[in-house]
C-alpha positions in Angstrom: -4.8 -1.2 1.4 -4.6 0.4 -2.0 -1.2 -1.2 -2.7 -2.5 -4.7 -1.8 -5.6 -4.2 -4.0 -3.5 -2.8 -6.9 -1.1 -5.8 -6.6 -3.9 -8.3 -6.6 -5.5 -6.7 -9.7 -2.2 -6.6 -11.5 -1.5 -10.3 -10.6 -5.0 -11.2 -12.0 -4.5 -9.2 -15.2 -1.0 -10.6 -15.7 -2.3 -14.2 -15.1 -5.0 -13.7 -17.7 -2.4 -12.5 -20.3 -0.2 -15.4 -19.6 -2.9 -18.0 -19.7 -4.9 -16.4 -22.5 -1.8 -15.4 -24.6 -0.9 -16.5 -28.1 -0.3 -20.2 -28.7 1.5 -21.8 -31.6 1.2 -25.5 -32.4 3.6 -27.4 -34.8 4.7 -31.0 -35.1 8.2 -32.3 -34.6 10.9 -31.1 -37.0 12.1 -34.1 -39.1 15.4 -35.6 -38.4 17.7 -36.6 -41.3 20.5 -39.0 -40.7 22.5 -39.3 -43.9 25.0 -41.7 -42.4 22.4 -44.3 -41.7 20.1 -43.2 -44.6 17.1 -42.5 -42.3 14.4 -39.9 -41.9 12.9 -40.0 -38.4 14.5 -43.4 -37.9 13.0 -45.0 -41.1 15.5 -46.3 -43.6 15.4 -45.2 -47.3 17.6 -45.8 -50.3 20.3 -43.1 -50.7 22.1 -44.4 -53.8 19.7 -44.5 -56.8 18.3 -41.2 -58.2 14.7 -41.3 -59.5 12.1 -38.8 -60.7 9.6 -38.2 -57.9 6.2 -36.7 -58.4 5.2 -34.5 -55.3 1.5 -33.6 -55.2 0.4 -31.2 -52.5 -2.6 -29.3 -51.1 -2.9 -26.7 -48.4 -5.9 -25.1 -46.7 -5.4 -21.8 -44.8 -8.0 -20.8 -42.3 -8.2 -17.6 -40.2 -10.9 -16.2 -37.9 -13.4 -14.1 -40.0 -11.8 -15.0 -43.3 -12.8 -17.4 -46.1 -10.6 -20.5 -46.4 -7.8 -20.4 -49.0 -7.0 -23.6 -50.8 -3.9 -24.2 -52.9 -2.5 -27.2 -54.6 0.2 -28.2 -57.0 2.5 -30.8 -58.4 6.3 -30.6 -58.4 8.9 -33.0 -59.8 12.2 -33.8 -58.1 15.3 -35.7 -59.3 16.5 -37.1 -55.9 17.3 -40.3 -54.0 14.4 -41.8 -52.0 16.1 -40.6 -48.8 16.2 -37.0 -49.9 12.7 -37.1 -51.4 11.2 -38.5 -48.2 13.1 -35.9 -46.2 11.8 -33.0 -48.4 8.3 -34.4 -48.0 8.7 -34.5 -44.2 10.0 -31.0 -44.1 7.1 -29.8 -46.3 4.6 -31.4 -43.9 6.3 -29.9 -40.9 6.2 -26.4 -42.5 2.7 -26.7 -43.7 0.8 -27.9 -40.6 0.8 -25.1 -38.2 -1.9 -23.4 -36.0 -1.8 -20.3 -33.9 -4.4 -18.7 -31.7 -4.6 -15.9 -29.2 -6.9 -13.1 -28.0 -10.0 -14.6 -29.8 -8.4 -15.2 -33.1 -7.2 -18.4 -34.7 -5.2 -19.1 -37.9 -3.9 -22.4 -39.3 -2.5 -24.0 -42.4 -3.2 -27.7 -43.0 -1.2 -29.5 -45.7 -1.3 -33.0 -47.2 0.9 -34.4 -49.9 1.8 -37.6 -51.7 5.1 -38.8 -53.2 5.4 -41.3 -56.0 8.1 -42.5 -58.4 7.7 -41.7 -62.2 9.3 -43.7 -65.0 11.1 -40.5 -66.3 14.8 -40.0 -66.4 16.7 -36.9 -65.3 16.3 -35.0 -68.5 12.6 -35.6 -68.8 11.9 -35.2 -65.1 12.4 -31.5 -65.1 10.4 -31.1 -68.3 7.3 -32.2 -66.4 7.3 -29.0 -64.2 
């Protein structure tokens, strides 16, 4: 009888750990197809280099902690295809949440991408 009771309790505890265990949530990793000049199936120019202004903001949250906000602006000398791919990767890497055992942590990021009139030599001077 003790073996049956012990097995039932262990199954219950193990079931709780499996169902209540840590969980991580992320979006889908972006797919770059340089042959067809697409990011996630959407076509972009891959011939003309331009100066791109990348503006971003993140908010980090954790159970029992104050929110942490960060923001910034970067400039890239890239083709539209590569700028859009870098933006998609950034969004993928900066929108994650994880929880488990009564705690939760997340990072939420937003960003914009716009062309500037600068040439290659002045684009990097903007940083």
